[in-house]
C-alpha positions in Angstrom: 6.2 7.0 -38.6 8.4 4.9 -36.1 9.2 8.0 -33.9 5.0 8.5 -33.5 5.1 4.7 -32.5 7.9 5.3 -29.9 5.8 8.0 -28.3 2.4 6.0 -27.8 4.6 3.4 -26.5 6.1 5.2 -23.4 2.9 6.8 -23.0 1.5 3.5 -22.7 4.2 2.1 -20.5 4.1 5.3 -18.3 0.3 4.9 -17.5 0.6 1.0 -16.9 3.6 2.0 -14.4 1.3 4.8 -13.0 -1.4 2.1 -12.4 0.5 -0.7 -11.3 1.6 1.7 -8.5 -1.6 2.7 -7.7 -3.1 -1.1 -7.4 -0.1 -1.4 -4.9 -1.0 1.7 -3.0 -4.2 0.5 -2.9 -3.3 -3.1 -1.5 -1.2 -1.9 1.3 -4.0 0.4 2.4 -6.3 -2.9 2.7 -3.5 -4.6 4.4 -3.3 -1.8 6.9 -7.0 -1.4 7.6 -7.4 -5.0 7.9 -5.0 -5.1 10.7 -5.8 -1.5 12.5 -9.6 -3.7 12.1 -8.3 -6.8 13.8 -7.0 -5.0 16.8 -10.2 -2.7 17.3 -8.1 0.2 15.8 -9.6 3.2 14.1 -7.8 3.6 10.9 -7.9 7.1 9.8 -4.6 8.4 11.4 -3.3 5.0 10.6 -4.1 5.9 6.7 -3.3 9.4 7.2 0.1 8.8 8.0 0.6 6.0 5.5 -0.6 8.5 3.0 1.9 11.3 4.3 4.9 9.5 5.8 4.5 6.3 3.8 4.5 2.6 4.9 7.6 2.3 7.7 5.5 4.9 9.7 2.5 3.5 9.5 3.7 0.3 10.7 5.9 1.9 13.4 2.5 3.6 13.8 0.9 0.3 14.5 3.7 -1.4 16.5 3.7 1.3 19.1 0.2 1.1 19.7 -0.7 -2.8 19.2 2.7 -4.4 19.2 5.2 -5.6 17.0 3.6 -8.7 15.6 1.5 -6.0 13.8 4.2 -6.0 11.5 3.7 -9.4 10.4 0.1 -9.3 10.7 0.0 -6.4 7.8 3.1 -8.4 5.4 0.4 -11.5 6.2 -2.2 -9.6 4.9 -0.2 -8.6 1.5 0.9 -12.1 1.0 -1.0 -13.5 -2.1 -2.2 -16.4 0.1 -4.3 -14.3 2.1 -6.1 -12.4 -1.0 
């Protein structure tokens, strides 16, 4: 009996961790979109870079085209106060 409870707990914890990761990814994408729109920039290439290469690459792409201040804007959009 205890063995089955342990398996169920692990599965639930794995699901919870996966869901939290998904939520975090969605929030990062939302913030990237907000910064891109603020600079009248298409989101498609930015989100593609984010999905394929990660956040650092997407922020580098933004900074290269719209200035280094865009990284700070991203983190401002990610802060709890902006939600």
